[in-house]
C-alpha positions in Angstrom: -14.1 17.5 -11.6 -13.0 13.8 -10.7 -14.5 11.9 -8.3 -11.1 11.0 -6.3 -8.8 13.5 -5.6 -5.3 13.0 -7.3 -1.8 13.7 -6.0 -0.4 16.1 -8.3 -3.3 18.4 -8.4 -3.6 18.5 -4.3 0.2 19.2 -4.1 0.0 21.9 -6.5 -2.8 23.4 -4.4 -0.5 22.9 -1.1 2.6 24.6 -3.1 0.3 27.4 -4.0 -0.5 28.1 -0.5 3.1 28.2 0.8 4.3 30.5 -2.2 2.4 31.4 -5.2 5.4 32.7 -7.0 6.9 29.3 -7.2 4.0 27.3 -7.6 3.2 25.4 -10.6 1.3 26.7 -13.2 -1.3 24.9 -15.5 0.4 22.5 -17.9 3.7 22.4 -15.9 4.8 18.9 -14.5 4.3 18.5 -10.6 7.1 16.1 -9.5 6.2 14.6 -6.0 7.4 11.8 -3.4 5.2 9.8 -1.3 6.0 10.9 2.5 5.1 8.9 5.7 1.9 9.8 7.3 -0.3 8.0 9.7 -1.7 5.0 8.9 -4.9 5.1 6.6 -3.6 8.4 5.0 -4.9 8.9 1.2 -2.5 8.9 -1.4 -3.0 12.7 -2.4 -2.3 13.2 1.8 1.3 11.8 1.2 2.3 13.3 -1.7 4.8 16.2 -1.4 7.6 18.1 -3.4 10.8 16.4 -3.5 12.7 19.8 -2.7 10.6 20.5 0.2 11.3 17.2 1.7 14.8 17.6 1.5 14.6 21.2 2.9 12.3 19.8 6.0 14.0 16.1 6.2 10.5 14.7 5.8 10.8 10.9 5.6 10.1 9.1 2.7 7.2 6.1 2.6 9.4 3.4 1.1 6.5 0.9 1.7 4.2 2.6 -0.3 6.8 2.4 -3.0 7.4 -1.3 -2.4 3.6 -2.1 -2.2 2.2 0.2 -5.3 
């Protein structure tokens, strides 16, 4: 186990909860974008599936991309 949570691992778990049939499998690449969350949110909490972001009109956290 890792000391810190990783964005792609946490997103894969989130995607598995939403729909097991389309969730990534071991060895799959998990693409993600960072969405706006309350200030102080961790990176893994901000990660989201790009298609889910488009379908649900979630705002992308542009400031995160500029500062990181």
